[in-house]
C-alpha positions, 0 to 999 in steps of 0.5 A, a space after each residue: 500499500 502506498 504511504 500517503 499521509 494526511 497533511 494539516 496545515 495550521 496557520 494562525 497569526 497576522 498576514 505575514 504569519 499565515 500567507 506563507 502557509 497558504 502557499 505551502 498547503 497549496 503546493 502540497 495539494 498540487 503534488 496530489 496529497 490530501 490537505 486541510 487548512 486550519 486558520 481564521 475565517 478570512 482565509 476561507 475563500 482563498 483556501 477553497 479556491 486552491 482546493 484545500 479543505 478548510 477548518 475555521 479556528 474560532 469565529 473571525 469577527 470576534 477574533 479580529 476584535 481581540 487582535 485589534 484590542 491587543 494591538 493597542 494594549 501594552 506588550 505585557 497585556 497583549 500576549 495574555 489577551 490573545 492567548 486567553 481569548 483566541 488560542 485558549 478558547 479554541 485550543 481543541 480545534 486542531 485536535 478535533 480535526 485530527 481525531 476526525 481523520 481516518 485512523 489508518 492514515 498517518 497525519 502530518 501537521 505543519 504549523 506556525 511555530 507558536 501553534 505547535 504547542 496546540 498541535 501537540 495536543 493531537 498526540 492524545 488521540 493518536 500516536 502517528 502524528 508528526 509535527 513540522 514547525 515553521 519559523 517565518 523569521 530568525 527572531 521567532 527562534 528562541 536562542 541563548 546566543 544573544 549576538 543578534 542582528 541588532 548590532 552586537 559586534 563583539 562577544 558579550 561578557 558572561 555577566 552581561 549575558 546573564 543579566 539580559 537572560 534574567 531581564 528576558 525571563 522577567 519580561 516573559 513572566 510579565 507577559 503572562 508566561 505563568 498564566 499560559 503555562 498553568 492553563 495549557 497544562 490544565 488542557 494537557 492533563 484533561 487529555 491525559 498528557 503529562 504537564 510541561 514546565 515551560 511552554 516556550 521551550 516545549 513549543 521548540 522541543 515538541 515538533 518532530 521537524 523544524 524549518 525556516 521560512 527564510 534562507 540561510 544567508 538571512 539567519 544562519 543557524 545557531 547551535 541551540 536552535 531546534 534539531 532537526 532543522 531544515 533551512 528553507 527560503 522566503 515564501 510568498 502568499 498563495 494569492 491567485 488574484 489578478 496582478 492588475 491594479 484597480 482603475 483609481 490607483 492605475 490612473 494615479 500612477 499614470 499622472 506623475 512621477 513614481 510615488 513613495 509607498 507607505 504601509 504600516 502592516 496588517 497587524 498595526 491597528 494604531 498607526 495614525 502618527 506614522 501616516 501623519 509623519 509620512 504626509 508631512 515628509 512627502 510634502 517636504 520632499 515634494 513626492 507623491 505618495 500612496 498610503 496602504 492601510 485597512 482603516 481609513 480612519 487611521 490616516 489624516 482626514 485631508 489628503 492632497 491630490 498628491 497622496 492617495 489612500 488604498 485599502 489592503 491590496 491582494 498580494 499579486 497586485 501589491 507585488 505589481 505596485 512595488 514595481 511602480 514606486 520609487 521607495 517603500 517605507 514600511 514596518 519591517 515585516 519579513 514578507 514585505 521586506 523580501 518582496 521589496 527586495 525582490 522588486 529592487 526598490 529602496 526601503 525604509 524600515 520603521 519597525 515597532 516590535 522587536 521582531 520587526 527590528 531584527 528583520 529590518 537590521 538583517 535586511 539593512 545589513 544586506 544593503 536593502 535600505 535604512 532602518 528607523 525604529 518607530 519610536 525615533 521616527 520624525 519628519 527630518 529622520 524620515 526625509 533623510 532616510 528616504 534620501 540615504 536609501 535611494 543613494 544606496 541603490 536598488 534592492 541591495 546586494 541580493 537584488 540580482 539573486 531575486 531578480 532572476 526569479 520571474 515569479 515570486 513562488 519559488 520559495 514554497 516548492 523548495 520548502 515543501 520539497 525539503 520537508 517531504 524529503 525529510 519525511 521520506 516522501 515523494 509525490 504520490 505519482 512517484 511513490 513506490 507501491 
């Protein structure tokens, strides 16, 4: 009998977190495997358009309001809010779906790294579950090696390392680590599983395989990263929408010089100051601009004719837009950064989280643009950064490497191929009976 497991892809998080998993799921489906996607309800239409079985994780309208509320809370409150009101309330979703799959089939769960602890609960209903945890950025991987991309050039003294680790432990507790541990262990005990001592450590130890959704040159593996570890590549989103831009934005682009594109990311719900600064900087530079954000109310009320607002753009249309702008100013999300780098345009990174800062500094090190942390962003700094990014050239040292790829979809086949190889699998049409 041909060995052909059932794949379950569990993608939870913001757009930059989940869209690569849509492409991975679609790629596995195209190889002939049965695949389910578990995610938030806003992804159901695109998932079904790619032939994927879809399972909704919670009620999207309620979950979206939780993320919006968490987005304007302090970092210490937001983690606990999201865990208790999103993940904990729907913690048995993955397990219940796996339990419904034919007992004779092995199950492979490919999930976002933060979802691995929820996927691990599936092992209470069957032993044949394998978990593949995927990391979209280096910062998402916990490491005791503190020599990050954030500028540590020398070797930190043991005393300073211990101090930083102590601070990090205290911050984890303040963010609700004890609360998450206790509630997660209650669920494990109820399912007949042993309790664990640390959720963060367990999330990296419980997967059978880990894979990076970024190339090795961007984030070289550290000695204490999970094992076995597959070094993957950037993965674009599974978006089949047309590349054509709408009539309004097409007309705007045709009326003048290439504009600056400003976007604050899908997970930034409080970005009024960012767009106020963007508007003033555009005026000082004499540049036209495109503001991309879901919520028009976060933008200045009155925009001049030289500035246009666009709601969320489908990925392929966004990619097409990148080839029509002079510069992009954005939050430092890894997907946006990689797409802009591939398009060969200068970037200004304005990160507002530690993960975005780490991404931005890594891309900056490869000559793609200039980083200004959001808390230091002002009109003068932004104008100067736009000038510096343009002077540095288009796209950085890796631009030619990306430019050789005519379609942004090369990452998923590479990652899927490596995962299947590690699992000892081939396409069902090639498998030996």
